[in-house]
N, C-alpha and C positions, 0 to 999 in steps of 0.2 A: 624426564618430564613429570613422572608421577610424583617425585619428591617436591618439585616446584608447585604442582597443583595442590597437593596436600598442605604445604606450607602457606600458600595463598589463601586457601579456604579457612585454615585455622585463624590466620590473622583477620580475615574478613568477618568471622564470627564475633570476635572481640570488638571490632569496629561497629558491627551492627548492634551488639548489646549496648555499647556506650551511647550510640545514636538513639536507640529506642528509649533508653532511660531518660535522656535529655528531652526528647520529643514528648514523652508521656507527661513529664512534669511541667513542661512549658504549656501544654494544652490544659492540664488540670488546674494550674494556677492562673490561667488567663481569664477566668470568670467563674460564675456560680451556676452549676447545672440545675439548681433548684429555683432559679430566679422566676421562671414562668409560673411555677406553683405558688411561690411566695406572693406574687402580685395578682393571683387569680381570686375570683369571688366564689369559688366552689365551697359548698357547705362542709365537705369532707376534706378540706385543704390539708389539715394536719395529718390525716391518715394517708393522703397521697404523698406528702413529703416523707413521712416515715417509711412508706412502702418503697419509694425510689431510693431512699438512703440505704435501706437494707439490701435492695436488689443490686445496686452498683457499688456497695461498700464505701459510701461517701463519708462514713464516720471514721475511716482509716486515712491517715495522712498520705498524700500523693506519693512520696518516695517509697512508703511501705506498700501502698496499693499497687504500685508498679509490679511488685513481685507476685502479688495475687494474679494480676493479668498475665505475667510472664509464665507462670506454671500452668495457666490455662492454655496459653499458646502452645506449650509443649505437648498438650493433648489435642492440638489443632482446634481449639475452641477460643474464638476471639471475643466471647462474652455477649452481653446484651447492650443495646443502645439506650439512650435516655428515654426514647419513646416506647421501650419495651420490646423492640424487634430483635430477632436473632441476627447478630452481625455477620455470621457465616453466610446466611441466606442473602443478606444485603450485598456482601462481597461477591458472591457467585453471580448475582444478577448484574452488578456493576461491571465486573470483569467481562462478562459475555457481551454486554452492550458496547463497552469501550473497544474490545477487540474487533467487533464487527464494524465499528466506525473508523478506527484509526489504522488497522493493519493494512487494508487495501491501499489507503492513501500513502502510507509510509513506503510500502513496497514499490508502488508506481513512481513515487517521487525519487526513490533511489535509482530505479532503472532509467527513468527519463533524464534525471540529473547527470548520471554517469555517461549516458549516450551523448547528450547535448554538450556536456563539458569536454568530453574527449574530442568530438568533432570540431568544436570551436578551437581547441588547442592545435589540431591539425590544420585548421584554416585560420591561423592567427593573423590578426589585423585585416581580415577580409570584412566585407559588408555584413556577412552572416555573423562573424565574431562580434562586431560592434553592436549589431541589433540584439543578439542574445544577451550581451553584457548590459545593455540599457534595460531590457525587459527584466533581467534577473534582479538588478538593483531596484527597479520600480516595484516588483512584487515583494521584495524583501522589506521595503520601507512601508508597505501598506499595512495598516492595522487590520487584524483578522476580523474584527467585528464589522468593520466597514465593508470589507470584501464580502462577508457573509450576507449583509443587507443588500448589496448590489446584485449578488447572485440570486437572491430571492426575488428581487424586482424584475430583472431582465431575463434570467434563465428560467425561473419557475413561472412567475405570473405572466411575463411577456410571451414565453413559448406556449404556455397553456392557452393564452388568448389566440395565438397564431393557429393552434390546432382546432379552435372552435369553428372557424370558417373553413373555406376550401384552402388547405395548407399548400401553397405554392410559393417557391422562392421568387421574388421579383427580379427583373432583368438587371437592375442596378446592383443588387447584392451578388448575383452570379458574376457580374463583371468585376466587382471589387475582390471577391474571394479568388477568382481565377488569376487576376493580376498579382495578388499577394502570393499565391501558390507559385506562379512563374518566377517572381523575384526571389522567393525563398530557395527554390531549387537552383536558380542561376547563381546565387551567392554561395551555395554549398559546393557545387561542382567546380573544380579547379580548371584552369586552362585559359586560352586566349579569348578575346572578346567574341570572336565568331562562334566558338563553342558555347559561351555563355548565352548568346542570343538564341542559338539553336535550342539550348536547354530551356530557356524562358518560353519559347514558342511551344515546345512540347508540353511543358508544365501547364501553360494556359489552356492549350487544346484539350489535354486530358481532364483538367478540372471542369471546364465548360461541358464536356461530354458527360461526365459523371453527374453533374448537377442537373443538366437538362433531362437526362434519363430518369433521375429521381423525381422530377416534376411530372414526367409523362406517365410513370407507373404509380403515381400517388404514394410515393415511398413513405412520407411522413405519417400517413394514415395506416398503411399496411407495410411496415418495414420488413426487410429480410435480406439475407446475403444470397440465398439460392445456391445451387450447385456451382454457378459461375463465380460468385464471390468467394466461396470456400476453396474452389480450385485455384484462384489467383493467390489466396493467402497461403495455401499449402505449397504450391510450386515456388512462390516467392520466398517462403521460409526455407525450402530445400536449397535453392540457389544461393540465398543470402547467407545462411549458416555455413554452407560449403565454402563460399568465397571468403568468409571471415576466418574460419578455423583452419582449413587446409589449402584453400585456393582452388579455383575451378580447373586447374591443370590436373588435379587428382581426380581422374574419371571414376575410379572405384568409389570414392566418397560421394561424388555427385549421383552416381547410379543408386547407391544405397539410400541417399536422401530422397530421391525421386520415387523409389520403391516404397519407402515409408509413407510419402505423401499419397501415392497411389492406393495403398491399403486403406488409408483414411478416407479417400474419396469413394472407395468401393463399398464402405459401410455407411455412406451418407444416407442413402434412401432407406435401407433397412432400419437404421437407427431412428430417423426422423418420423417414419410412418408405421413403425411396428415396435421396436425395442423400447423407445422412450415412453410408451404408454404403460409399460410395466414398472417403470422407475417411479416410486412413490416416496422414497426417503432420501435424505441427503447422503447418507452413508453409502447408498448404492452408487451415486455419482462418484464418490471418492474411490470406491472399488474399481469403477470403470476407468478412472484416471490412473490408478496404479497399474491396471492391466494395459493401458495405452503406453505407459512408460516402459513396462516390461516387454511388450511386443516390439517397440521401437529399438530398445537395447538389443533384443535378440536379432533383429534384422542387421543392425550394425555389427554385431559379433559374427554372424554368419557370412556377411559380405565384406568384412573389414580387412581380412588378410593380415599382413604385417602392420598395417596402420589401424589396427582394431580400436585402440583407445580413442583417438580423435574422431574416428568415424562413428563410434557408438555415441559420442557426445552430439555429433551432428544429427544423427537419426532421432535421438531422444528429444532434442530441441524441436526438430521438424514435426515429430509426432505430437508433442504438446501443443504447438501452435495450430496444427491441423485440427486436433480435438477441440481446442478452445473455439475455433471458428465454427465448427459443427454445433457445438453447444450453444454458442451465441445465436446462431440461426434458429435453433430449436426454441430458445426463449422468445425470439422475435415473432414466432408463429402465433403466440397467444397474446401479443401486444394489443391487437384490436379488441379482443374479448375483454382484456383487462381494462383498457381505457374507456370502453363503453359500458362497463358494469355499473350497477346502481350505486355502489359506494364511491366510485371515482368520478362519474358524470363527465367524462371527456377532459378532465384536468389531471393528467397522470403524474406530473412532476410535483412531488410533495415539498412542502416548505417547513414542516415541523414533525417531530416524532420519528420513530424507527419502524413503524408499520401502520397499516390502515386498519382501524378497529372494525371488527365484524366482517372482514373480507374472507370469503370462502372460495376455495378453488384447489387446483392440483398443485403439485410441487413446482411446476413451471410458472403458474400464476403467482405463487408465493415468491419465487425467485425474482420475477419482474417487479413485484411490490417492494422487495428488499432493495433492488437496484434503484428504483425511483426515489426511495427515501435516503439512500446513500449518496446519490449523485451530487447534490449541492455541498454537503460537508466535505466530501472527498475532494471535490474541485478546490474548495477553499484551502484545505490543508496542503494539497499538492502545490498550489500557487505560492504558498509561503515557504514550504520546505524546498521547493525546486531550486531556488536561488542558491541556497547553501551548498547543495551537492554539485551544482553546475560550476560554481566558482572554485570549490576545493578540487574537483576532478580536473578542471582546466589548468589550474596553477601547478598541481602535482605532476600532470603529464608533461607540461612545458619544462619543468625542472628536470625530469628524467630524460627528456629528449636531448638535453644539452650535456648529458654525461658522456664521459670518454668511451664507455663500453658500447654506447649507441653508435658513436662514430666508427668504432672498430667493427661493429656488425655490418655497417654499411660498406666499409672499406673491404670487407671479406666478400662482397658481392651479393649479400642477402637482399631480397626484394623488400619494398617498403612495408607490405602487409606483414611479413615475417618479423621485421624490425619492430613494428608498432605492437602487434598482437602478442608475440611470444617474448619479447624482451622489455619493451617500454611499459605496456599496459599492466603487466603483473606487478612490477615494482611501483608503478603509480598508485596502485591500490593500497599500499601500506599505510599512508596517512589517512586515506578514506576509511580504512577498516576501523579506526578509532571513532570517527564520527558516526559511522553506520552502527557500530556496536552500542554506543551510548543511546542513539535514537531508537534502535530496536528495543533496548532495555527499558527505555522510557515510554514505550507504546502504552503499557498498561497504566501509566500515570494519567492518561486521559488528556483531552484537550478541553480545559475548563471553559474557556470562552466559547469555543465552537459548540460544545455540548449545551451551553446555556442558550445561545442564539437559536439553535436548531431543536431544542427541546429534547435532548437525549439525557437519560439518567445513567451516567457512567461513573467511572472512578473519580473523575474530577469533581463531580457533584457530590459524591460520597464524602470526599475530603472537605469540601467547602461547607456542606451542611453540618458535618461533625464539628468543625471549628466554630460555626455560628451558634451551635447549641452547647458549646463547651462539653463535648462528648468525646472523651479520649478513645473509646473502643473502636468506632468506625475510622477515626483518624489513624490509629495505630495499625488497623488492618490494612489500610491503604499504604502506610509507611513501610510495613514489613514486606509486602508484596513488591512494591516499587524498589525499595532499597535492596532486597534480595536479588531482584532481576538486574539492577545496576551493577552489583558486585559480580554476578554470574557473567554478564556480557563483557564486563571489563576484563575478566579472566579469559573469555573467549577471544577478545581482541588481542591479548598478549600471545595466545596460541596461534592466532591467524598470522601474526607477524612472522613466526618461524615457518609457517606453511608457505607464505608468499615469498619470503626471502631466505634462501638457504644459508646466507651469511649470519643470520640471527639464530642463536641457540637458546632454547628455554632450559634453564638449569637453576 
């Protein structure tokens, strides 16, 4: 494997060198970087032209100027922009903004797409499958700028108007949402019509109960999960991950997962009303997250016995879900203070920008502000990406489920959960690994249209502004970062094939 990696990296370096040479010259020959100065009426126009020419080496032919830029990049210096700004500082700011905008959307789109795609494959030709297929193609065909404008109008402006008065869900909306929930669960659950009707009734009843309770406690003004919601999330995660990974018949795994959930619930009140007040930096939350994973893995190791590996995975997933539920509830505590502050004025869902100028507050208030600014662009990107992952994962799993070794596994008497999770799912991920690797590698490339609509200054805008100003240095900074990541994640995809399928050898 080491030989393969080294050989691929050497070949990739030459590819990147050739690509950067072509890109630099294409940008440099696309226009005149001095045009704005030549057409200006400034009295010192000649001095400004001479200064920019000397600063950017414009008196050197672009093919030769590329090597000046290249030797600067070897020192990790991307040069100066046409406007005289340090490109390294511009790149650092753009990468941070883009990662904040696109990372969460991409991760959620991958997770949701895989889950929905796999469940539709298992429920092929059902009402659920047809509905998801229709919605996927609908979202895939929608232009992102139109989706973004609709989200601004109905999610931001509409929801902010809803919060201005007494925010209560009307009866007709409760009825519609409850009926949709009942139909969704009835289409997912397999079985005879009697079982589907029972599922529909339970789904409608549960949804009506939740929405009515939200109205009664004025949840939209003062939201929160409380210990009840966190308990439901923790126990549900324990049972769900146990069912998925080992099956509920493995009592040792279920006990370990429930112990992990119990530890999380035990620290709920100390964290919410004491520990959280001492957390003032994001790195402190990251350390707590790492400690959560460590404790969860320790519980799985101590209680795992001979099934230590899968049980440690169950406890780790359960611990992370429980911690996220507690963290979400802590952020919700400051929602009312945030929404009613002088900078927000009761309209918390933002339509533009990455933060509220002049907003002061704790880490928790800052986190809520980040969430309100990320909400709309994240939804827009998820809706567009969701369709791709759903369709690929569905078709991949369907192809695997028809293979001979799946029929052999069933003939040996393995239950359906083991056949799907341990045999089919892993091999179905092989083609998905290619799509995911390229998408993750392209995260830093930014979402140019989304950044423009929502007023984010990220990598996409860095690239577009550089092209418009015939400024090779910012464009090349973008190109080197995105191209390098594309090569890296392409290599990771090749290595993932061997990890997912033992028949593949990397050599």
